[in-house]
C-alpha angles and dihedrals in degrees: 000000000000090000091057092049092048090049091051092049092048092048092049091048094050093045088053090052091049092053097034122112089320122172120353112239120214132194116162093205097062136068124243089253092053091047090053091048092049091049091049091050092048091048090051091050090050092051090051095044099046112049104126125076125225106266089221089066102087100176130067088235092056093044094052092048091047092052092046093048094047092046090050089052090053091048091050093050091047093050092047091052088054091056101261126135127205117252 
């Protein structure tokens, strides 16, 4: 039982790191407020789009990392479409 709890805590911590501040997006033609709004919208879209884990990921750890990585890919694509570049 303690092993499962420790695994869950580790997975949540690593998933938080994977989705933390992440890359810094830059677009010279927008304000800071607009950039934050765009990022929040892209993050929301990523959360809606990526809800299922890869069935090949058999551990909670793998599933959380898979979700975080795929959501980050959606965020990156969304921000790039809006004219941002990663710094």
